[in-house]
Structure formats: C-alpha cells, structure tokens
Backbone bond lengths (Angstrom), bond angles and torsions (degrees), N, CA, C in turn:
res aa  C-N    CA-C-N  psi(-1)  N-CA   C-N-CA  omega(-1)  CA-C   N-CA-C  phi
1 X - - - 1.444 - - 1.554 109.04 -
2 X 1.287 118.15 -19.83 1.468 116.45 179.54 1.496 111.47 -78.62
3 X 1.303 115.96 129.59 1.498 116.62 -179.96 1.501 105.31 -98.89
4 X 1.334 113.29 170.36 1.487 119.44 -179.69 1.519 109.58 -67.73
5 X 1.249 119.01 145.95 1.520 120.85 176.35 1.527 110.75 -61.57
6 X 1.351 113.04 138.38 1.462 121.48 176.94 1.468 108.85 -101.82
7 X 1.353 113.87 133.41 1.487 117.39 176.86 1.522 111.14 -67.30
8 X 1.299 119.12 147.10 1.492 123.74 -176.15 1.506 111.07 -60.36
9 X 1.333 119.45 -32.34 1.420 121.25 -176.25 1.603 114.53 -80.97
10 X 1.334 113.20 -15.72 1.429 116.80 -179.42 1.524 116.48 -69.68
11 X 1.293 116.36 -31.53 1.501 121.26 -175.22 1.545 108.10 -95.73
12 X 1.258 122.11 2.72 1.487 120.24 -179.10 1.542 111.21 -75.43
13 X 1.358 112.88 151.08 1.482 113.08 -179.84 1.552 107.01 -82.39
14 X 1.331 115.51 163.02 1.459 122.71 176.74 1.509 115.94 -93.27
15 X 1.345 111.43 20.80 1.531 118.22 -178.00 1.540 109.04 -61.82
16 X 1.284 117.93 -48.88 1.433 123.42 -177.46 1.518 110.93 -60.13
17 X 1.309 116.15 -40.25 1.497 117.76 179.52 1.532 110.04 -67.90
18 X 1.333 117.57 -44.19 1.423 121.08 176.81 1.504 114.42 -59.62
19 X 1.334 117.36 -43.86 1.422 122.72 177.73 1.494 113.90 -62.78
20 X 1.379 116.41 -37.87 1.489 122.35 173.92 1.434 111.89 -62.00
21 X 1.343 118.50 -46.35 1.433 122.10 -178.61 1.547 113.49 -64.98
22 X 1.350 114.61 -41.32 1.403 120.14 176.84 1.560 110.32 -62.48
23 X 1.302 115.11 -43.53 1.496 121.35 179.62 1.504 109.63 -62.13
24 X 1.265 118.30 -44.62 1.517 122.39 177.71 1.462 109.57 -64.22
25 X 1.296 121.62 -39.26 1.524 122.02 -179.94 1.477 107.85 -66.11
26 X 1.414 118.52 -42.49 1.443 120.54 -178.42 1.516 110.63 -64.94
27 X 1.280 119.30 -37.72 1.451 121.07 -179.44 1.492 109.63 -67.20
28 X 1.333 117.62 -42.37 1.505 116.19 178.38 1.560 108.93 -65.23
29 X 1.212 117.47 -42.83 1.512 118.02 -176.05 1.510 111.37 -66.21
30 X 1.332 115.09 -41.79 1.485 116.37 -173.17 1.567 109.88 -81.55
31 X 1.262 118.69 -17.36 1.480 118.67 176.51 1.533 106.60 -80.48
32 X 1.272 120.65 -26.31 1.504 121.05 178.56 1.472 111.55 -82.74
33 X 1.321 117.87 -16.39 1.566 123.19 -177.21 1.452 111.92 -57.14
34 X 1.342 122.43 -49.85 1.430 120.28 -177.47 1.444 116.89 -60.07
35 X 1.356 123.89 -10.28 1.422 124.03 179.71 1.560 111.64 -89.01
36 X 1.309 117.54 2.79 1.456 120.31 -178.83 1.477 104.07 -80.60
37 X 1.360 118.07 142.01 1.392 123.04 178.80 1.577 115.22 89.36
38 X 1.293 117.74 -7.14 1.430 121.63 178.99 1.424 108.86 -71.60
39 X 1.397 116.99 150.65 1.487 120.80 -179.99 1.472 110.46 -139.89
40 X 1.288 117.85 153.22 1.479 120.31 -179.92 1.482 110.65 -73.89
41 X 1.374 113.44 133.10 1.497 119.38 -178.20 1.506 108.79 -90.86
42 X 1.276 121.41 -12.31 1.439 124.64 179.13 1.558 111.21 90.76
43 X 1.331 118.25 -5.00 1.473 125.13 177.70 1.596 107.34 -79.51
44 X 1.328 114.89 149.24 1.461 119.13 170.06 1.511 111.23 -54.70
45 X 1.309 119.22 146.33 1.435 125.83 -170.58 1.568 112.26 -61.93
46 X 1.315 113.08 -50.17 1.482 121.36 -172.61 1.552 111.96 -104.68
47 X 1.305 114.45 21.57 1.448 116.90 -177.73 1.534 114.56 -65.60
48 X 1.356 112.73 -25.83 1.466 118.68 -175.83 1.495 111.82 -71.02
49 X 1.303 119.85 -10.75 1.424 120.29 -179.79 1.546 110.79 -80.20
50 X 1.302 118.06 -12.16 1.484 122.55 179.05 1.507 112.14 -107.06
51 X 1.286 119.66 9.67 1.472 121.60 175.56 1.504 111.35 -69.09
52 X 1.294 122.12 150.01 1.382 122.15 178.38 1.534 112.43 -68.48
53 X 1.296 116.50 147.93 1.415 119.85 177.44 1.549 112.67 -63.49
54 X 1.307 120.37 148.35 1.494 120.44 176.41 1.498 111.48 -68.17
55 X 1.304 116.52 152.77 1.487 120.07 175.23 1.484 106.16 -99.18
56 X 1.393 111.60 122.00 1.520 118.40 179.88 1.533 107.29 -112.29
57 X 1.321 117.39 135.19 1.424 121.53 178.70 1.561 107.62 -98.30
58 X 1.281 117.88 165.54 1.462 119.67 177.61 1.509 110.01 -61.86
59 X 1.392 116.91 -32.55 1.443 119.98 179.29 1.531 113.89 -61.66
60 X 1.315 113.23 -38.89 1.487 119.30 -178.99 1.503 113.10 -77.31
61 X 1.336 117.93 -29.63 1.528 116.79 178.50 1.466 116.04 -89.06
62 X 1.362 118.30 -16.22 1.404 122.90 -177.56 1.579 112.70 -57.75
63 X 1.265 120.95 -49.86 1.510 124.87 -179.93 1.566 108.18 -60.49
64 X 1.328 119.94 -35.15 1.486 122.76 -175.52 1.503 111.41 -74.25
65 X 1.329 116.91 -28.47 1.475 117.61 -171.95 1.533 111.94 -102.32
66 X 1.345 117.80 -14.86 1.429 118.82 -179.89 1.534 113.96 -94.09
C-alpha cells in the first residue's frame, strides 16, 4: 500500500509559469506599442549626438536646484 515518494515540485500547478509567460508577453507587446505611428523625418539617425550643448544661465538653473 505504500507508494513511491512524490517530489514536492511534481504535484504543483503550472499556474505561476503560465502567469509569468503571459506577463512577459504583455510587457513585450506594450513596450513596442509606443513606436506605432512614428515616421521617418529624413534626418540622419544619430545626428542629434553632435548638436551643440544648450546654454544654461544661473537664472534658469536656480529654480531647478533649490
């Protein structure tokens, strides 16, 4: 009447695994959603890296730092 011992992980439900997979799929789908509707402006892709830095005065930075 004694049966072989069952490992604790063998009788668990796969609900947690399915929930994690659905969650990962939603994250991938929703993170790609903001890119819909974008269009090419015709400018070089990495041209913004060579723009000059903006000029900040003490007057403009004071409210941000206080």
